[in-house]
C-alpha positions as CSV (number, residue, x, y, z in Angstrom):
1,M,65.4,-159.2,-238.4
2,T,64.4,-161.8,-241.0
3,T,61.0,-163.2,-242.0
4,N,60.3,-166.7,-242.6
5,H,58.7,-166.7,-245.9
6,S,59.0,-170.4,-246.4
7,R,56.0,-171.2,-244.2
8,K,52.9,-172.1,-246.1
9,Q,49.8,-169.9,-245.6
10,Y,46.9,-171.4,-243.8
11,Q,44.2,-172.3,-246.2
12,P,40.9,-173.3,-244.4
13,E,38.8,-175.9,-246.1
14,D,35.6,-173.9,-246.0
15,E,36.4,-170.1,-246.6
16,S,32.8,-169.2,-246.0
17,N,33.0,-169.3,-242.4
18,V,36.2,-167.3,-242.1
19,T,35.7,-164.1,-240.1
20,K,39.3,-163.2,-239.1
21,E,42.5,-162.7,-240.9
22,R,46.1,-163.2,-239.8
23,V,48.3,-160.0,-240.0
24,C,51.7,-159.0,-239.2
25,L,52.4,-155.8,-237.3
26,T,55.6,-154.0,-236.4
27,I,55.9,-152.8,-232.6
28,D,58.6,-151.4,-230.5
29,K,60.7,-154.2,-228.9
30,E,60.2,-152.7,-225.2
31,L,56.5,-151.9,-225.7
32,Y,56.0,-155.5,-226.9
33,K,57.9,-156.9,-223.8
34,Q,55.7,-154.9,-221.5
35,F,52.5,-155.9,-223.6
36,R,53.5,-159.5,-223.3
37,Q,54.1,-159.4,-219.4
38,V,50.7,-157.6,-218.9
39,S,48.9,-160.0,-221.0
40,D,50.4,-162.9,-219.4
41,K,49.7,-161.5,-215.9
42,Y,46.0,-161.0,-216.6
43,M,45.9,-164.2,-218.8
44,Q,44.5,-162.5,-221.7
45,P,45.1,-163.5,-225.2
46,K,47.3,-160.9,-227.0
47,S,45.2,-161.2,-230.1
48,A,42.0,-160.2,-228.3
49,I,43.6,-157.2,-226.6
50,V,44.9,-156.0,-230.1
51,E,41.6,-156.8,-231.9
52,N,39.6,-154.8,-229.1
53,A,42.0,-151.8,-229.3
54,I,41.6,-151.7,-233.1
55,H,37.9,-151.9,-232.9
56,R,37.7,-149.0,-230.3
57,Y,40.0,-146.8,-232.4
58,V,37.9,-147.4,-235.6
59,Q,34.7,-146.8,-233.6
60,S,36.1,-143.5,-232.3
61,K,37.0,-142.3,-235.8
62,I,33.5,-143.3,-237.2
63,W,31.9,-141.5,-234.4
64,E,33.9,-138.4,-235.1
65,T,33.0,-138.3,-238.7
66,D,29.2,-138.9,-237.9
67,I,29.3,-135.8,-235.6
68,L,31.0,-133.5,-238.3
């Protein structure tokens, strides 16, 4: 697999309003295929699903450390 490093990174004009960051993740090919099919079926943006899953994961870890 090759990466296209020739693309210019997006630079917003006003960085004070930027609340999100573009990231690159590696995921199993078959899992991504299933993920794409499910997100298309329920018409949900993939980025929102991933962001919510990460948020739940982080909150669960924060909750665990608060109890201990």
